[in-house]
N, C-alpha and C positions, 0 to 999 in steps of 0.2 A: 439261633445263628449265632453262626465264629465269628468274629475281627480281629481282625491285626492289620497293621497300614505295611507290613511285609510278609512275603510267603515265607511259610516256618517250612515244617514238617507235615505228612498227613497225622501220624498220629501220634497222641498226646503223653502219651507215657515216654518217663525220662532215658530209659535206657534207649531211645532209638531217636531220642530227642540227641545224646549223645556218642551217636554210634561216629564211629571215625572219620568215615566221609565228607560230617558235615567240615566245615570250615568253621572253626571256633574264632578264632579272627575275624573272620567276616561278623558273626556273635558277637564278639564282644568288641568292635567302633562302635555294632548299631545300639548294644547297650550303652557306649560310651558317651557316643551323640546321643540318645535320651538320654542319661543325664543333666548331660548343658545343657538342654533347653529346657530341663524346669528350673534349675539353677538361674538360669540366665531369662526364665517369665516370670519368676517370683520373687523377687526380692523383696524383703520387709518392707522398704520403701523409694518407690521414683525416686524421693524429692533426694538421696540417699544411696547412692547402687555406690554399691563396691565399683569403682576405679576400669578392672579389670573387663568385666563383665557388662558393660556400655559397647553398643553398638555405635558403630561411624557414623559422628552427626551430620554427613551427607557423602558426600566421594570420600575413599579409600576405606581401609581396613583392619579391624582390629581380630585377635583373636574369635571375639563372639558371633563376625557375620561371617566363621567357617562353617557355624555349626545346622545354617538349615541348607545350602547347600552339599554339605556332608552327607543328611537325612537323605534330600536327594538321590546322591550319588550312591548310598546302599541300596535307595530303587530300586536303582536301574541293574546293580548285582543283584538285587534277588530277583528280581526278576527274569534274569535270562537263567539262572540257576534253576529255577521253577515252573519256566515252563516248557521245562527239558519234555517232559510227558507232553508236547503237543509239537515235538519235535519245530519247537521254534516257527513253524507256521500261524498263518491266517485262514479257523477257521468259521464256520460258524457256534462251532463250543467256543475255541478261544477269545472270540467276539463275545460272547455272552458272558464267560468270569470276568474278560475286562470291564465291558460297561458294568457289572455288576458291582465291580467294586469299587469301579471311581465313584458310583454313584452311594452309598453308602458310606464312604469317608468323606465325599461331599455334602450327607446328608448328617451324620455327624459331627463334622462343623459346622453348619447351617446353626441343626439344636445346642451346641454349646455356645455358640453365641447369642442368642437367641435368650437360652438359660438365666433366669429363670421364669422367665414368659412371660413377664408384667413388662417387659417394656414394647411399646406399641411396631408389629410389625410394618410398620410406613418406615420407621428409620433404624431395620436391621442391616449390620454391616452384610452386604453376600459375603465378600473372599474373607479368607480367611488362611491362616497355615494351612490345615486341615482340608482346605478347598485347594491351594495352589497344590496340594500332596495330593491329591484326587484329578487336578485338571493334568496336571503335569505326567501326571502317569499315565492315565486315558489317551493321550495324547502318545508319549513318547512310545507306550507297547504297542500299539498300530502303524507308527512307522519303523520300530525293530520288527516285525515281523512281518513285513508288507517289506522291506527294505534289505538288499544282501546283505551280508557284515561286512565286505569290505568294503561295501558304496557309505554306509551309515555317517564315516566321518563328513563325508560330502554334504548328508543333509543337515548336518548339523552344522556344519561349516555356513551352509545357504541360509539356515537360522541366523545363525549370530547377524551376517554381513546383510541380510535383509534389516535387520531390526535395528543397528546401525545406521545403513539407510537411513528407514522411515524416519526414524531417532533425531538423526539431523538436520531431515532436507523438509521434516514439517515441523520442528522444536521455536520458531522463529531465532530472533537473535542471540539470546542463550538458549540450545538446546538442551540442555542436562541440567539445567535449578528445576531447583521445585515447585517452583512458581509455572515456569512454562511448558515441562518436557509433555512431552507428545503421550505419555503411557497415564498421566493423569491426566489430561482430558479427551483422550479415550474413554477413560473410565467413568466416567463423571457425565459423557455422552449418553453411556449405556445403563448404567446404575442411576446415575441419579446423585445428589449431593448426599443428599439422606443415606446413602446404603456404602460412605465407604469412610473408611477411616479418616479424624482428625485429629493423630495424635502428634503431628509436626505442623498444627498452630492451624492448618488450611486440610480443605478437605481435599487427601490424596492418599491411596491405599498403595504400600508399600508389597502387599500381595494381591495386588491387582490385578487387572487379566490380559491385558497389553504383555505388561513384563514379567509373565508366564511363559512365553511361547519363548524367549532362551532358556526360561529355567526346564521345560521342556530338554536341549539341551544337556542338564546336567544330567538330570535319569540317561539320557543318549550315550553321556560318555560315558556312564558305568556302565549302562548295559556290556558295552565295550570292551569293558576291564573282567568281565563275570566271562563272557567267550572266552576273553583269553586265562581266565580262570580256569576253567571248564576241561581246556584242551590244550594247557598247558602237559609237557611230559617229562617237566624239568622244576623245581620250584626253585631252587637257587635261578636256575636262568631270568625265569618268569618276575621274581623280584627285581634282578637287576632293571628289566626290562617297562615293570611299573616305576621304578625309581627311574629313571631316563626321561619315559611318558611328564613325569611329575613334574623332574626339576625342567625342563624343556617346555612344559606347558605354563611354566613360571617366570619363565624369563620372557613367554612370548602374551603372553596377562600384561606382565610389566612395560613392555614394549607398548601393546593396543591402549592402554592406559593413561600416554601420554596425547591421545586422539582424542581417546574414549572412556572419558572416567572410570576407573573400579570404583564397583556402588553399588550395595546393598539393595535398594530404596528401591532405585528398578530394574535389579536386579541384569546391569550390563551385559557386554557379549565378554569385553576383557574379563569382568568377575568369574564368571563364569570356565574360562580359560585359568583363571589364574588358582578359582578354589577345588575344581577339579584339579587340578597339577597336583595342588598340595595333600588335597583326598588322597589320589595319586600315592604316592609317599606314605602319607599316614598307616596307610592298608601293605604297601610293598612290608614297609616295618615290621607291622602287627604280624606276617601275615609271617615275618622268618624268627622273632621272637615267639610264636607263642606256636605254628605249627610246623617249623624246622628246626627249633632249637627244646622247645616243649617245655617253657616254662611259661607255665601256665596258673601257680598258687595265686597272684595277683586277678586275678580274669573273672571268677567267684560274682564278686557281687557285680559285672557287667554282663553277662549269662542272665544273671538274675530280672533285669531290665531291658537284656537282648530282647528274652522270651518273651513277654504280650508287653510290646513297646503302646499299640494304640492306648490300651487298659488303662496302661499307666499315662502314659501322655490325656488321656479325659480327663483322667483320677483329679489329676496337680489343677486342670482348667476347674476343675467341680470346686473341687475344694475354697479356689481361689476366690468362686465365685458365692457358692453358700457363707462363707467370709465377711463377702462385702454386702449378699443381698439379701440373708433371710435371717444372721443369727447378729439380730442391733437390736439394739434396747434404747430407752429416752436416757436425755441425761440432761435436760433442761426443755424448756417451752420450745416447741416447735423443732427441737435438736434431738438428733440419735449420733451413736456411735455403735459401731460396726466393729465385730471381735478380730477382725484383722489391722486393723487403728490402733486394736487393744492390747494385741500380741503382741505386734509389734514394739508400742511406745511403755509397755505397761513391767512388757520379760526381755524382752533383746536387747530393746534398747538400755535397760536398767544395768544388762551383762557389759555392756560397753556403754553408758553415759559421757565423753570427751569423744566414743569414734560411732558416729550413729551410720558412716560408712562401714564400717568392722558388724557393727548388729544385724543392718542390714545385709551380710553378706552371711550372718549366723542364723536369718531366718529364711534365706533360701535351703542353706544346705539342712537344717533342720528339714523344707519341704522335701529336700532330695531325700534324705534320709527315712521319712513316712514311705513317699512311695516305698523306697525300692524295699520296706517294710510287709507291706498290703504285694508290691508284686515276691515278692520271698515266698508270700502263705502260697500264693499259683504255685510262685515252682513248685514247694515242697510237695503240694498235692496233686501236681503232673497236673497241673491244669492248664491249658496252650487254647488264649481268645483268637480270633483268628475269623477273616473276611472268607 
């Protein structure tokens, strides 16, 4: 079985991977996003996270809150570029491909959540990062292949307005709060309290089902940008359009924030527009630097990450799970210690004993480096693992 979050290329040879027809800037953007995702997800200690790597506590957005929407935006761009072979039409063949890929990514995410398979399935979290990617990709793919490209923005806007409407009308006196938001109550009704995340102190899933619908629009946004890229006759004009769209969306998102706050946890409509605008600007700048000015010397590490994104991301999660739940030893009666806490406290915290946040950052960087080394082996051996 071939596995990948993002469609890559049919051949696994490095010569074909690096053909000029590939948009190197997109590969680098993908690799940068995967690297940042690992960096954010694996601090040495959640009690001492390096401040720039923290999410916004609720409303608002930090640079860390850009990572996941960038991820989905790139899924959308890649979706357009990879579905050329289906002439961007919905057919039995393209439908099977969409369903297969979505199902595989969802099941991989579910298996990763359950690993090392000691937890009761009655308390298994159903949704998660990969599960959201799977659902958002699947819905967006069917929408994008069913709707004329010129009307996609209308569908996306309709979804965002509808989400705003239901969140406001059915959210009570404080519709966008952690406790009262409709997304939380919807997920509790569908999955039950035992199957949602509790990291906010109460049962609430930031990758829940209802809030995945506006995330679908993030993928659609990327799909439309993929169309722009594929049909651009002039890269300079393409870059100007991407920057114009990007800056416009940033301002629209900030204006919408007044009425529907920018919020990653409930993936608000303003958050979709705002982060989509920033993603457009980042991709436009990368196209200018890499594909137009040919400044590529610094891109190699990110090409490694971008070549096998799924397997590298899953590896990072597996390493954490193994260190937390499998490699552990007794230190006192009825007390054990795991490899994760030992590595942070006895190794990295000793490097910066007076600055545990910096030690936590060093731990995260070490995890990124280890995952890159694994990806580099695959890169050198010309191995591409994809769905």
